[in-house]
N, C-alpha and C positions, 0 to 999 in steps of 0.2 A: 797328226794334229798340227795345225799351223798356229804360230804364236805371233801376235802383233804387239809391238811396243809403241807406246805413245810417249813422246818426249816432253820434257818440262816446258818447252815453248808452246805446246798444244794444251797441256794440262798443268796444273800447279805442282804435280809430283809425277814421278815415274810410275806407270801402271802397266803391268803385263797381264794381258787377258788371254786366256786359252780359248780358242775358237774351234769349231768343228772343221773337218776337212773339206766341207762344201766350198765351192767358189762363192764369191759375194753375190753373183747373179743367181745361183741356185738357192742361196740363203734368202735373198730378197724375194724370189718367186715363192718359196715356201712360206715365208713370213706374210707376204701379201695374201696368199691363199688362206692362211689361218687367221686373217683379220688383224695383223700387226699394225696396219696403218689406221685402224679405227680410232685410236687414242691420240694420234699425231695431229696437232692443231694446224689450221690453215696458215698461221703465222710462221711455222717452221721453215727455215731457209735451206734445210738439207735436201739433197736429191733423193729420189725414191730408194735407191740402193743404200745410200748412207742412212736413211731413216730406218731401214730394216736392220742395219748393223747397230744403230743406236738402241733400237728396241731389244736386240739381243744382249747388248751391254746392260741395259736395265734388268732384263730377265736374269742375267748372270749375277748381278748384285743382289737382286731380290732372293734368288735361290740359294746363294751362298752366305749371305750376311744378315738378312732381315730376320729378326727374332720375334718382332711384334709390330703392330701398326695400330694407330688410333687417329681418329679425326677430331681435331680441336676446332670445330667450326667448319663451315662449308669451304673455306679458302685455305685451310691448313691441314697438312698431313704430317703426323709424327711417326717416324720409323725408329724402333730400337734395333741397333745393329750389334753384331758380334763385336765385342770390344778388343779388336786386334789392330795392329798397325797396317796389315794388309787390307782389312775392311775399310779403315779410315782412308788409306791412299786410294782405294778403288772408288769410294764414295766421293772424295774430293775431286778426283780426276773427272768423274762423270758429271758432277755438278758444274765444274768449270767449263767442260765442253758443252753441256746442255744450255748454259746461259749464253753461249755464243750464237746458237741458232734459234733459241726460244727465249728471248730476253725478258719475257714476262715472268719467268720462274724466279723465285728467290729461294736459295738453299742455305741452310744454316747447319753446319756440322759441329757437334759439341762433344768433347771428350772431358768427362769429369767423374771423379770418385769411382773409377773402374768401369764406367759405362761409356757407350758411344751411341749417339743418336743423330739423325738427320731430319730436320724439319723442312718441309716443302710448302711454300706459300705461292698463291696465284691471285690475280685480281678476280673480281666477281665474274667477269666475262669468260674466264678460263676454268670455271668450276667443273664443267663436264670433262675437261682434260684431266684435272686432278682426280675426279671420280674414277676414271678409267685407269689411271696410274695406281690409285689405291687398290682397286680390284686386282690388278696384276700383282702388286706387292703382297696382298693377303693370300692370293692363290699360290704363290711361289715360295712364301717364307719358309725358313728352316726353323722347326721348333727348338727351343733351348735343350741342351744336352742334360 
């Protein structure tokens, strides 16, 4: 298993993400074949290989930390996350990185009263992107223990 560390200058906090032993090219090919690029907007500035990596990061967050998801209107997605420092760091790092390549996203991470949530908003023109992101979050979420 390969580990990638993303430093504070790239993200707002240190995030360590476990990745499979595939090379990034193998991973990109597999993700493209499975439709990983379907939800990536044209406005994204990442390369195809980096897009596949980012899709894998979202899948990792969704699978490990998302406990519930709800749409609060067509342009807003609310995700209930596992209330842990690790989930908060991972969500914050991913949100910071994503706004670098897809500046239309707005992420709001909230920790209050023992809960953790991530709200994602987009302009009307990007609703299809949010729809696809919501579908992925719901499909991968981890039910509460």
